[in-house]
Each structure stands twice: as structure tokens, then as C-alpha cells.
N, C-alpha and C positions, 0 to 999 in steps of 0.2 A: 505493499500499500504506500509506504514512504517513497519508494522510488518512482512510483506512478505520479505521485503528487510533486515530488522534485522535478520530473521531466514537464510536467504541466507548468509549473510556476517559474523556474529557475531563469530562463531567458528574459521575462518581463521583469524579475527582480534585479538581474545584472544590468538590464539596459537603464534601470533607474539609479545605478550606481552603487548598488549593494551587493554583498555575497550571501548567498544561502548557504549558510554553515551545517545546519541540521533541520531534518524534518522529523518529528516524532508524532506517531498517532497511535494512541492507546488510552486506557482508563486512568484518571487520577481522581481519587476521592470518589470513586464510582461515577465519574462523568466522562464521557467521550471528549477527548482533547486532541485537537491538532495544533501542534506547537511548531512555529517556523522560527528558527534561531537566525538571525541576521547579524552581519558585520559589514565594516567598511573602513577605510583609512580614517583614522580620527576616532572620535567617540560617537557611539550610537545614543541618540537621546529619545525621549517619548515621541516627538514630532517625527523622528525616523520610523518608529514602529507605526505610528498612524499613518505614515505615508505608503508603507509597505502593505499595510492591512488595506488601505483604499485601492491598492493596485490589485491585490490578490482576490479581494472578495468578489469581484465581478466574474472573474476567471473561474473561481470555484463554483459560484452559483451557475455559470452556464454549463460547465462540464460535469458538475454534479458527482464527483468521483466517490463520494462517502454517502451511503444510502441512509444511515442512521443520522439522527441529531447529534451536532457536536459544539464544543467551545472552541473558537479559534484564538489562539494566543501568539502574537508576534512580539518576540522579545530579543533582547542583545544577548551577545555570546557571554558576556560578564554576569548577566543576570538571568541566565537561562532557566532558573526556577522560580522567578517572580512573574507575576501577571503583567502583561503589557511593558516590561523592561522597565518598571519603576522600582 
């Protein structure tokens, strides 16, 4: 599943100036979670996470690669376990 999602999103994320460092899909606290860990030269801030979220949401909505409901979490490499890179 992760590789399929990476293939779907990586070019758009890279074109926006970011690196898709990690894709995780699984249960966290009994909630299906899709986590995209992003990086770039310099620091990632919340605005970067929001920007990538806005890029990937329409792609995920159109392709619909995950049939069940899930939470999308875009975060920075340094804050991989925190919600929205905060």
C-alpha cells in the first residue's frame, strides 16, 4: 500500500520542492492513519505541511487508493510522530 501511495504522490511533492521521506499506512490508537513524512533543504514548518496536504488531498480524493476511512497526517522528518508537524 505504501509503495502505491508513494508512486501516486511523489512527483507532485517533489515538483513543489519537497522530499517524500516516508509513507506509513496503518492503525494508530485504533485509527487508520496515512502519514506522509516530508523534508526539504532547511527547516519544515507547519505551513510546509499545510502546503503538501493541499497538494496531495485532491490526488488522494481522485485516485481513492484507500477504501476505508483514514486520517491524513503530513509531518516533518524531525517530528515524525507528532500530528501535522507541530
